[in-house]
C-alpha positions, 0 to 999 in steps of 0.5 A, spaced: 945 617 094 945 613 088 939 615 083 935 609 080 932 608 073 927 613 071 920 610 071 917 608 065 911 612 066 910 618 071 903 622 071 898 625 076 892 621 078 888 627 081 894 630 086 897 623 087 904 622 083 904 615 080 910 612 077 911 605 073 917 601 073 919 595 070 919 590 075 919 589 083 926 590 084 926 597 080 920 599 083 923 598 090 929 601 089 926 607 087 921 608 092 927 606 098 931 612 095 926 617 095 924 615 102 931 615 104 932 622 102 926 624 105 928 621 112 935 624 111 932 631 110 928 630 116 933 628 120 937 634 118 932 638 121 930 634 128 932 630 133 929 624 131 924 621 126 917 617 126 917 612 121 910 608 120 911 601 115 906 596 112 908 589 112 906 584 107 909 580 101 908 586 097 913 590 101 919 585 102 923 588 097 922 595 098 923 594 106 930 590 104 932 596 099 930 601 105 934 597 110 940 598 105 941 605 106 946 606 111 946 614 110 940 614 114 941 615 122 937 609 124 939 610 131 934 616 131 928 613 128 922 610 131 918 605 128 911 604 128 907 598 126 901 601 121 896 595 123 896 588 127 891 582 128 887 581 134 888 574 136 890 572 143 891 565 141 896 567 135 903 565 135 907 572 136 912 570 130 905 571 125 904 578 127 903 583 121 909 587 125 914 581 125 916 582 117 918 590 118 922 588 125 925 582 122 928 586 116 930 592 120 933 588 126 940 589 125 939 597 124 939 599 132 933 603 131 931 608 137 925 604 138 920 599 136 912 600 137 907 595 135 900 593 137 899 587 141 895 582 138 894 578 145 892 584 149 887 582 154 882 588 151 882 590 144 878 596 146 884 598 151 889 596 146 886 601 141 886 607 146 893 605 148 896 605 141 892 611 139 895 615 145 902 613 143 902 615 136 899 621 137 905 623 141 909 621 136 906 623 129 909 620 123 914 623 119 914 618 113 909 613 112 910 607 107 904 603 105 901 598 100 894 597 097 890 591 098 886 587 093 880 589 097 882 597 096 884 597 103 890 601 106 893 598 112 887 594 115 882 600 113 877 596 110 871 598 105 865 601 108 869 601 115 873 607 115 871 614 116 875 619 111 874 625 115 873 621 122 877 623 129 879 616 131 887 615 129 886 608 131 880 603 130 878 596 130 875 593 124 873 586 121 878 583 116 874 583 109 873 577 105 878 579 100 883 581 105 883 574 108 884 571 101 890 575 100 893 573 106 892 566 105 896 567 099 901 571 102 907 567 104 908 571 111 902 568 113 901 561 110 903 558 117 897 561 120 892 557 117 886 561 120 886 568 118 884 572 124 877 576 123 879 582 127 884 587 127 887 594 129 889 599 124 892 606 124 886 610 120 886 614 114 886 621 116 892 620 121 896 616 115 894 622 110 897 627 114 904 625 114 908 629 110 911 624 106 907 618 104 910 612 099 905 607 097 909 601 094 904 596 090 907 591 085 905 584 082 900 582 077 895 580 083 894 588 084 892 589 077 885 589 078 885 594 084 890 599 081 885 599 075 879 600 079 883 606 082 885 609 076 878 608 073 875 611 079 872 618 079 870 619 087 873 618 093 869 614 097 870 610 104 867 604 100 874 604 096 879 606 101 885 607 096 881 613 093 883 617 098 890 617 095 888 621 089 887 627 094 894 627 097 900 631 093 905 628 099 904 621 096 907 617 091 904 611 088 910 606 085 907 600 081 911 595 076 909 593 069 905 587 072 900 591 077 899 597 072 898 591 067 890 592 066 891 600 065 
């Protein structure tokens, strides 16, 4: 497996490994190489692998790079969406999970597992997906950080860092709505849905491998807040990463630019 360029900076933030690369391409290739290596190693020891992925503009190049790793036995990989809008009237091609599925669609994965934005009952759908993902605990989680400081749709003040729920219902934060309006993947939505379902932080942080890809200048303020923060708090969900020795945060010059 080829090795990408070394990071320009490599340091610990609490227990979290942080690596800074020149641009989104080198960042994404490095993250994809590391995730692919972890997936190959895991598949050498077990029959199949469970992979949870975030979807957004910031994940596009990373997901394309990961999909290019044909040394992974994709036929033994189960994909799980990390979150989804709840919007019964929304076109399905605007679902959060569509982007990862589109990029991975040619790989013949073992299964594709998503939350249903059109479910008759959001409460029943939350319960269904929680039961499913508990039976297939992720081996690898590939995540991002939103401008609100969220991870997946675990919004400030709406997540329990020590809770027992593995999937929960949330109200989408105003900062997240503003970010989604700027995201080319969701601009056709017009009105951003106000409710969503998400896999929770305690569940995600239990994954053996956690990759967090955060490029672009728009993320520089939240990365500066993360670097400067002294507490781990549900009011700033991304701070939970500082407790995770199994996590790597991949930045580019732009997202690290205010630090």
